[in-house]
N, C-alpha and C positions, 0 to 999 in steps of 0.2 A: 502493497500497495502507500502511495509515495504520497511526503509530508506538502501540506498544502504552502503558496506563496505567505502568508500570515501567516503559517507556522514555525518555519525558515526564520524566516523577517527576526519571529518574536526569540529562540532562540542566537538568535546569534546577537540580539543584544543585551539574554539576559546576563553574560559575565562583561558587560560594562556595566550594569547597576551595580549587577552586586559589588562593583571592584568601588563604583560613587557614594553608596549607602551604606557600604563601612570602612572607607578614606576621612578620616576627621576636616573638615577643609582650613588649608594652615594658614588663610588671614584669622577667626573666628578667636574670640577667647571669650576670658570669665574671669567674670571676680577674683576665685577663689584659686584661677591658674600661678604657682612661684614662682618670682624673678629671677630671672639668672641671668648670664651676662648675653647671653645668647635673646633672649626680651628684648632688651632695655636694648642694643641694640637695633634690632628690629625696626621698636617703637620707637627710636630716634631717629631712624632713618625714613616713616610716614611724611609725604607731605600733611602740614604747611612751612615742616618743623625744618627753618634753612640753617642751619647752625649745628651737623648735630654730635660734632667736640662739646659744645657744651651743653647739648643735652645731656650727655652719656658724664660730662663732669659733675651739673646741675643734680643726674641722679645715684649714680651709682657714690655706694658707702656699704661699711659695712652692716651695716643697717642695712638696707635695701635688700638684699642677698638673703636674706629672713619672713621678706613683707608675701603679701602677693603682691597679684594686681590693681588689686580694691585699693590695700591698707600704700601701693604704694600713689598710685593715686591720691590720697590721703594727705599725702606725705608732700607731694611737687606742692599741692595748696597749699598745703600747712607754710612750705617754704617761701611756696611767691605772698601769700596772705606778713607774716612778719616784712619782708620784703619791702612790702607797699606799703608799709608801717611805718620802715626808716629813711621811707623814700618819703613819705606825707611827710613827715615829724621833720627831715632837712628842709623839702619844701617850706612850710612854717619858720621857720629857721633866714630863714632865705627874703620871707616875703618880711620879714618884721625888719631886718639888718640893712639891706640894700637899702644906699641913697636913691636910688633912682624911682623915680616915678611908673613910670612905664616897666620897669622885671616890679616891682609892688605888686603889682594891678595883674602880669603874667602870672607869679609866681604867686602869687593866694585864683591865679583862675585855677592848678594847677592842682592847689593844693585840695578845693576843692575833688581836680577830678580824681586825684588817689584817696579821700574821702570816699567817692562813689565806690571808684576800679574794688581797693582793698573791701566796699560792705557786698557790692557784683560777685570773691570769692570767697567772698564769708560766707553768704550762698550757696555754690558749690559743692561747700564743704558738707553743711547740710546735709541739701543732694543727696550728695558721697556717698553721703555719712547715714547716709538710712535709702539707701541701698537705688535710689529715683537715677540710675549713672544716665540713663535720658538726658535730663536736665541737667547735669553738669557741665557741660560741650561748650553750650548754649550763658549759663554764667560765665563763666571762662572767656570766652566770649566777649560781651556784653561790657567784662574789667581791659580786657582788652583794644577792642575801639571807641571805652572809654578816652584811657591811656592814650591814643596815640594822639586825641586831639591838644594833649596835651603839649607831646610828644613835636608838633606838627611846629605848635608857637614858641618854642622852647628852639626848636630846628631856625627859627630866620632871626637870634640873637646872637650876637658873636661875646664870645669870652663863657663861655656857659657853661660849668663844668657836668653839673644834673644830668644832662640828655642822657654820655651817658649810663648810669642809672637807669633813668626809663625803658632805653635800647634794651639793657638787661630783666626790669620788669618785663618787657612788653615779651622777649623768650620765654620767660617763664611761665607769664599766664597764656600761651601758644600750649604752653609743653604741656597745662595744668586740660586744652582743650584739646587736645590730640588725643594724647593716654584716655584720656576717658572715655574720647568717642572710641577709642576701636570694643569698648565694653556695650554700647548695644549698634555694634554693626550687622 
């Protein structure tokens, strides 16, 4: 008895379907995945992270390897929050110590931006800790968007040293956004 063409096609596709169902997808991550050097390298290579070396430096430590991916996201957000508060404090100090009225106004506006950005990062932390990972990238991206306006204001000024600190904060926000977004893809 000859096999019909439909039956032959099913049997030829069957091995492929079995392989697909038992092979894990390499792009899927779970909050409980343990952090390894390979995982960090893979995460830091994801766009739009523009500086892999900075990303790896920012996230690698002896403590990191003991974490799972959810803990790594929380650690990155905590580092970002702390650094954002340091920048906020610096902006407030610059606003009170400068004698240039234009700089004073710019620093005051940047201080407000930092308050909003740090609040957004704190919101991202709340989402991460409650395992609402789909909301974390949005909050981290919001912080990045907010602080970008401060960066734009400072870029136009000469002899302003705090611009580097803004760039670092932006990169930290970006890392938090990318790392948390892999938990929802």
